[in-house]
N, C-alpha and C positions, 0 to 999 in steps of 0.2 A: 697349397697354392696361396700366394699372397693376396690379401684383399684389395690391394691397390692395382692389381693387374688390369681389371676391367676399367676402373675409374681413370687410370692414366692412359688408356687406349684412346686415340683421337675419335671423337664422336662425328657422326655425319651431319650434325647440326649444332651450332654454338648455343642454341637456346636450351639445350639439355644441361649446360653448366656443370657437368661432372657431378651430378647429384642423383640420388636414388630414393624415390618416394615409395614407401611400403605401407600398405594398409593392413590392419590386423583386426579381425573380428572373430567372434565365437560365443557360444552359450555361456551363461554364468557357471563358474566352476571349472572352466577350461584351463585356467592358469595363465591368462593373458599377461597380467602384470608381472608375474614371476618369470615368464618367458622373456618379456621385454628387458627385464633387469639382466638376466643371463646373457641374452643376445647382445644387448647394449654394451655390457662389459667385454664381451668377446670382440666387438668392433673397436672400442676405445683402447683395448690392449694392443691393437694393431696400429695405433696412432690416428684412428679416424675420429671425426667429430659427429656426435649423434644428437639429434633433437627428437624428443618424444612429445607429441601432441595428444594428450590423453583426455578424453571427454567423459565426464561423469554425469549420470542422470540427475535431473533436477526434480524436486518435489512438485507435483501438480497442485499441491495445496498452498505451500509457502513460497515456492520458487527457489528454495535453497538447495544447495548441493554440498556433499561432504568433501569433495575434492581431495580424496584420500590417496591418490595415486603415488604421491611422493612418499607417503608412509609405507606403501607396499614395495617401494623400490629404494630402500635405504642406502645401498652401496652406490647405485647409479646416480642417486641424488647428490652424492658428495664427489662425484667424478668431475674433474675440471674440464673434461672433453665432452661432457654431456649436459643437455639442457632439457628439463622436463616442465612442460606447461600444461597443468590441469585446468580444464575450463568446464563450466556447466553447459548442459544442452539447451537450457532456457526454452524448452518446449520445441526445439527444432527437430524436424523429421530426420530419423536416421541417427540421432545422437551426435550430429556434427554441428558444432557451433557455427554461427554465421561468419565469424572471423577466422575460421580454420584455414580457408583458402589463402587469406592474406598472411596468416602466421607461417604457412609453408614457404611463401616467397621471402618473407623477412628472415626466416631461419637460414634459408639458402644464401641470402645476401650476407648474413653474418658468418658464413663459412662452414656451416654444418652440411656435410655432404650426404648424410643418411637421415631421412625424415621418416619417423615411425608414427603413424596415425592409428591410435587405438580407439575403437568405437564401443558403444555401450553394450551391445549384445547382438542377437541374430534376429532378423526380420526382413520383410520385403523392402523396408525403407533404408536398409543398409546399402542399397545401390548408390546412395549419396557418396559414400567414401570411395567407392570404386571409380567415381568420376574425378577423384582428386589425386590418385596415386598411379605409379607406374606398374606396381605389382600388388595384387590382392591376395592375402593369405587368410585362410580359414583355419582357426585352431579349434580342435574338438578333443574332448576327453575320451579315454578308452572305454566308452560305454557302448551299448547296443540296444537294438529293439526299440521299445517305446521311448527310451531315454533320449533318442536322437530324432524323434519325430518332429521336435520343435525346429530343427534345422531345415529351412525351406529349400526346395529343389532349386529355386532361382538363385539363391545365394551360393549353392554348390556349383552352379553353372558359371557364376561370376569368378570363382576362385581360380587363381593361377597355380596355387599349390595348397594342398590340404595337409595340415600338420597335426599329427596325433600326439598330443602332449601327455605327460605323466606316464610315459612308457618305461616303467621300471618296476622292480619287485614283483608283487603278486599280480599286478595289472599287465604285465608283459604279454601273457597269452591273449588277453582280450584286445590289447593294442595290435598284435599281429593279425588277429581275426578281422578287426575293423579296417586295417590297412588293406587287406585282401578284398574286403567287400567294397570299399570305396574305389579301389583301383579298377574293379570290374564295372562298377556303376559309371565311372567316368568315361569308359569306352563307349557307352550308349548315349552320352550327351553330345549335343551339337557344339563344335569347337568355336570359340569366339575369335581365335587368332589363326591366321593362315600358316604360321610358322612355329607355334608353341602348343605342345600338348600338356595339359595340367598333370602334375605329379602328386603322389601321396608319399609322405615320409613320416617316420617316427622319431620323437625326441624325448628327452627328459630334462625339463628345466631344473630339476633338483640336482641331478648328477652332471648335467652338461652333455650327456651322450646324445649323439645325433645332430648337435649344433653345427659341427663342421660340414656334415653331409648336407644339411639344409642350406648352408651358405653356398656350397658347390652348386646346388640346384638354382639358387638365386643368381649366381654368377653366370650360369648357362643361360638363364632367362634373359638377363641383361645383355649378354653378348648376342643372342639370337635376335632379340627385339631391336637392338641398336643396329646390327648389321643389315637387317631386312628393311629398316626404315620405319617399322611399325611404331616404335617408341616415339619418334618425332611426330608422326601423324596422330598418335594417341594424345600427346600433350597439346597439340594444336586444337584438337576437338574438345579437350577439356577446358581450354581457355574460353571457348564460346559458350560452353555449358555454365561455367562460372559467371560469365557475363549475364546470361539469361536468368540465372538463379538470383543474382543481385537485383535485376530488374523486377522480377516477380515479387521479391521481398519488399522492395520499395513501393511498388504499385499497391500492394496489399495495405501497407502502412498508410499511404496517401488516401486510399479508399476508406479505411477505418476512421481516419482523422478528418475527413471531409465534413464540413458543417451540415450539408444537406443530408448526408448519410447518418451522422450522429443525431440529427433531429428526429429520425424515424426508426432507427434500428431497435431501440428499446421497446417501443410498442409492438413492432413486428415480431421481436423475439418472444414477447409474452403471448402473442397470438399463436406462434408456432408451438410454444410449450403447452398451451391449452388445447391444441389441435384444431383451432379455428381455421387456420390456413396451413398449407403445406410448406416445407422448407424451400422447395423450388420456387414457389410463388413469391415468397418473401425475398428470396435472392433476386428474382427478376425485378421486383419493385425497387429494391435498393440500387441495382445496377442501372435501371432506367433513370432513376433520380440522379445518380452520379453522372451518367452520360448526358442527360438533359442540361444540367448545370454547366458541365465542362464544355458542351458545344455552344 
């Protein structure tokens, strides 16, 4: 099936702009970067333009980041139809940089019709990326038992497709077992969509096996969500979420930089550290000081 089939089909809303935003998350070692390179090359070989927004964790001590995604995607980095933008988390919740929302819009304006957003790892804060994309993919290794306990139930519930990577060689039996287990588990979870039931599939980023099948699932998702109108509604809701996130970030910055707050927060912090006052009391004092001056 040609990749352009769905993209060339008329959308129910011009705001969709014939683009497909895909979020990718997974535990360390799941092979996210290897998968993106294989999947990205698969798309560009069909004449598509792919933008990868990869977010690297920042050091809590120095604030620095390795930004090594391009080194892990050597072939895709050299592809003229691909653009890779590594960026640091800078302490942002969920590993999503503040500028990621704007970067998505800019890449679409530049003609990239597939936007892949790779996040730092797995955690409850990964809800952030689900509010930026059309489809949320959870990549997991063919592990089992305690090794998968770090994958939160909430993240599994957010996934539109669960991709079991590294399904090759000696790991194939484990991959089949995990696929069965997750397929059974998904039947017990509450569905987020009225028209789409999450799927579980196996791939090998090393050999390329399963990539075509995964894309078939993505095409089905895009067609179902577009035809039902859910994708339009999803993007409309996301735009309001982006707006409020920007407001929250700016309000926090204004609060921290306010002269009245800056004059008192150091002493209050010391009292909180020494246990003289509670964190809640200190927060109330600063908020009252801020609101008193603003009013």
